[in-house]
C-alpha positions as CSV (number, residue, x, y, z in Angstrom):
1,M,97.9,119.1,8.1
2,N,94.5,120.8,7.8
3,K,92.1,121.3,10.6
4,K,89.9,118.4,9.4
5,I,92.7,115.9,10.1
6,I,93.5,117.5,13.4
7,A,89.8,117.0,14.4
8,L,89.9,113.4,13.2
9,F,92.9,112.7,15.5
10,C,90.8,114.2,18.4
11,V,87.9,112.0,17.4
12,V,90.0,108.8,17.7
13,I,91.3,109.8,21.1
14,L,87.8,110.7,22.3
15,M,86.5,107.4,20.9
16,A,89.2,106.6,22.9
17,S,89.4,112.1,41.6
18,V,86.7,111.3,43.8
19,F,88.6,109.7,46.6
20,S,92.2,109.7,48.0
21,A,92.8,106.8,50.3
22,C,95.0,104.3,52.0
23,G,94.3,100.6,52.8
24,N,94.0,98.9,56.1
25,K,93.3,95.3,57.0
26,G,89.5,94.8,57.2
27,Y,88.6,98.3,56.2
28,L,89.7,101.1,53.9
29,L,90.2,104.7,55.1
30,A,89.1,107.1,52.3
31,K,87.9,110.7,52.0
32,D,84.8,111.4,50.0
33,E,84.3,114.3,47.7
34,N,83.4,116.5,50.7
35,G,86.6,115.7,52.5
36,V,84.9,113.5,55.0
37,E,86.9,110.4,55.9
38,H,85.1,107.0,56.2
39,A,86.3,103.6,57.2
40,Y,84.8,101.4,54.4
41,V,84.1,97.8,55.3
42,T,86.1,95.4,53.1
43,D,86.0,91.6,52.6
44,E,88.9,89.2,52.6
45,S,89.7,90.2,49.0
46,G,89.9,93.9,50.0
47,E,86.7,94.7,48.2
48,T,84.2,97.2,49.6
49,V,80.9,95.6,50.9
50,L,77.3,96.6,50.3
51,N,74.3,96.2,52.5
52,D,71.0,94.6,51.3
53,E,69.8,98.0,50.0
54,G,72.9,98.4,47.8
55,N,74.5,101.1,50.1
56,I,78.1,100.9,51.0
57,R,78.9,99.6,54.6
58,I,81.2,101.7,56.8
59,Y,82.6,101.3,60.3
60,E,81.8,104.1,62.8
61,T,84.8,105.9,64.1
62,D,85.5,107.7,67.4
63,V,86.9,111.2,67.9
64,N,90.4,109.8,67.4
65,G,89.6,108.2,64.1
66,K,89.7,104.6,65.5
67,I,87.0,102.0,64.8
68,A,84.2,102.4,67.5
69,K,83.0,99.2,69.2
70,D,79.9,98.3,71.1
71,E,79.7,96.9,74.6
72,N,80.5,93.4,73.2
73,G,83.6,94.6,71.5
74,K,82.1,94.3,68.0
75,A,82.8,97.1,65.5
76,K,79.9,99.4,65.0
77,E,78.6,99.7,61.5
78,N,76.6,102.2,59.5
79,F,76.2,102.9,55.7
80,I,76.4,105.6,53.2
81,E,75.1,105.9,49.6
82,M,77.3,103.9,47.2
83,P,79.8,106.3,45.5
84,E,80.0,106.1,41.7
85,I,83.8,105.7,41.9
86,L,86.1,104.6,44.7
87,K,89.8,105.2,44.1
88,T,92.9,104.2,46.1
89,D,96.5,103.9,45.1
90,K,96.0,100.3,44.3
91,K,92.5,100.0,43.1
92,Y,89.8,101.7,40.9
93,Q,86.3,100.5,41.8
94,T,82.8,101.1,40.6
95,E,79.5,99.2,40.9
96,E,80.3,97.4,37.7
97,F,84.0,96.6,37.8
98,T,87.3,96.6,39.8
99,F,90.6,97.5,38.3
100,N,93.7,96.5,40.3
101,I,96.6,98.9,39.6
102,P,99.7,96.9,38.5
103,D,103.3,97.8,39.2
104,G,104.5,100.6,37.0
105,W,101.0,102.1,36.8
106,K,98.9,104.6,38.8
107,I,95.3,105.8,39.1
108,G,94.3,107.9,36.0
109,D,92.5,111.2,35.7
110,N,90.4,113.1,33.1
111,G,88.3,110.1,32.3
112,F,91.1,107.5,32.3
113,I,91.0,104.8,34.9
114,A,94.7,104.2,35.0
115,A,98.0,105.4,33.4
116,S,101.6,104.2,33.3
117,T,103.7,106.1,35.8
118,D,105.4,108.1,33.0
119,D,102.0,108.9,31.5
120,S,103.0,107.4,28.1
121,V,100.1,104.9,28.3
122,K,96.5,105.5,29.4
123,I,93.4,103.4,29.5
124,Q,89.6,103.9,29.7
125,F,86.8,101.4,30.4
126,N,83.3,102.5,29.7
127,N,79.8,101.0,29.5
128,V,78.5,101.7,26.0
129,T,75.3,99.7,26.1
130,A,73.2,102.6,25.0
131,N,75.4,103.2,21.9
132,G,73.9,100.2,20.0
133,S,71.2,97.6,20.1
134,D,73.7,94.8,20.6
135,L,77.5,94.0,20.6
136,D,77.6,93.3,16.8
137,A,76.0,96.7,16.1
138,V,78.5,98.5,18.3
139,V,81.5,96.7,16.8
140,S,80.2,97.3,13.2
141,E,79.8,101.0,13.9
142,A,83.3,101.3,15.4
143,I,84.9,99.6,12.4
144,N,83.0,101.8,10.0
145,Q,84.2,104.9,11.8
146,S,87.8,103.7,12.0
147,N,87.8,103.0,8.2
148,L,86.4,106.5,7.5
149,I,89.1,108.1,9.6
150,K,91.8,106.0,7.9
151,E,90.6,107.1,4.5
152,E,90.6,110.8,5.4
153,I,94.1,110.6,6.8
154,E,95.4,108.9,3.7
155,K,93.7,111.5,1.5
156,S,95.8,114.1,3.3
157,N,99.0,112.2,2.6
158,G,99.2,110.6,6.0
159,K,99.5,107.0,6.8
160,A,97.0,104.9,8.8
161,T,96.7,101.1,9.5
162,L,94.0,99.0,11.2
163,D,94.5,95.6,12.8
164,Q,91.3,93.7,13.8
165,G,90.7,90.5,15.5
166,N,89.4,88.5,18.5
167,T,90.8,87.9,21.9
168,K,89.7,87.3,25.5
169,L,89.8,90.2,28.0
170,T,89.7,90.9,31.7
171,S,90.0,88.4,34.5
172,N,86.6,87.1,33.5
173,Q,88.1,86.0,30.2
174,I,85.4,87.4,28.0
175,D,85.4,87.1,24.2
176,S,86.3,90.5,22.8
177,Y,86.7,92.2,19.4
178,Y,89.6,94.6,19.0
179,V,90.5,97.4,16.6
180,I,94.1,98.7,16.7
181,F,94.6,102.0,15.0
182,H,98.0,103.4,14.0
183,A,98.3,106.8,12.2
184,E,101.2,109.0,11.1
185,A,100.6,112.5,9.9
186,E,102.0,116.0,9.9
187,I,100.4,118.6,12.0
188,D,101.6,122.2,11.8
189,G,104.8,121.0,10.2
190,K,105.5,118.5,12.9
191,A,105.3,114.7,12.5
192,Q,102.7,113.1,14.8
193,E,101.8,109.6,15.6
194,L,98.7,108.1,17.1
195,N,98.4,104.6,18.6
196,T,95.2,103.3,20.1
197,C,93.4,100.0,20.6
198,A,89.6,99.8,21.2
199,L,88.1,96.5,22.5
200,Y,84.4,95.7,22.7
201,L,82.9,93.0,24.9
202,Q,79.6,92.0,26.5
203,F,79.1,90.9,30.1
204,E,75.6,89.8,31.1
205,N,73.4,92.5,29.5
206,R,76.1,95.2,29.5
207,I,78.3,96.2,26.5
208,Y,81.7,97.7,27.3
209,K,84.5,99.5,25.4
210,A,88.1,99.1,26.7
211,F,90.4,101.8,25.3
212,Y,94.2,101.8,25.3
213,Q,96.2,104.8,24.1
214,T,100.0,105.2,24.0
215,D,102.4,108.0,23.0
216,S,105.1,105.5,22.1
217,G,106.2,105.3,18.5
218,D,105.9,101.6,18.6
219,E,102.8,100.1,17.2
220,I,100.5,98.4,19.7
221,K,100.5,94.7,20.1
222,I,97.3,93.1,21.3
223,E,99.2,91.0,23.9
224,Q,100.2,94.2,25.8
225,V,96.6,95.5,25.8
226,V,95.3,92.1,27.1
227,E,97.9,92.0,29.8
228,I,96.8,95.3,31.3
229,F,93.1,94.7,31.1
230,N,93.4,91.3,32.7
231,N,93.8,93.3,35.9
232,L,90.1,94.3,35.5
233,T,87.2,92.2,37.0
234,L,83.6,92.7,36.0
235,K,80.9,92.4,38.7
236,H,77.5,90.7,38.7
237,I,74.8,93.3,39.3
238,E,71.5,92.2,40.7
239,D,68.4,93.4,38.9
240,K,66.8,95.8,41.4
241,N,63.6,95.7,39.5
242,A,63.3,91.9,39.7
243,E,60.6,90.5,42.0
């Protein structure tokens, strides 16, 4: 296979750790990027809690690492700037979404929010609002790009298929449009397969792309993609510029 097709495979994949922590009831012990451990305040659902200014609430700790209390026995609180990403073994959180890590999966790296424990499947979830004027424009561009890549692979004697349709995604059950891409080609004399699924959805005024990639030779079924992304919950974000 020529370099052009190799590059196209890379394009599909591209179109395709801040914290280490452990959980505790009522709070979450986690180290930040500087290695400083904080006790993040959590609610009854295990979610981190923000103050009125949008900063993340933490409990103060004593020299032994235990939660410090005031004279009335109430836990002392402080706050730090909200981190862009908060990772634990069971959860991947940002200001915009929470992804609960299911059994057989782990926190991802290199831009992936999660991966199967054998690394055969990886997923991404990105805000792509700036990539188009609206959801229809984003979806239209994605389909055009996928068809162009399919045509180029077929011109080089490879095989490529597209499966498109509608589904509902995330625990918010949002209408989504998906494009499943399957390609087979020869690279440097070795047979290669590529299986990806890109889904596009809108929540409030934000447009997202959910991306699923697998090394398995089996073609992707939309049901398995929906199942994993149903562990994701999108959050309402207050407009800080609103009066």
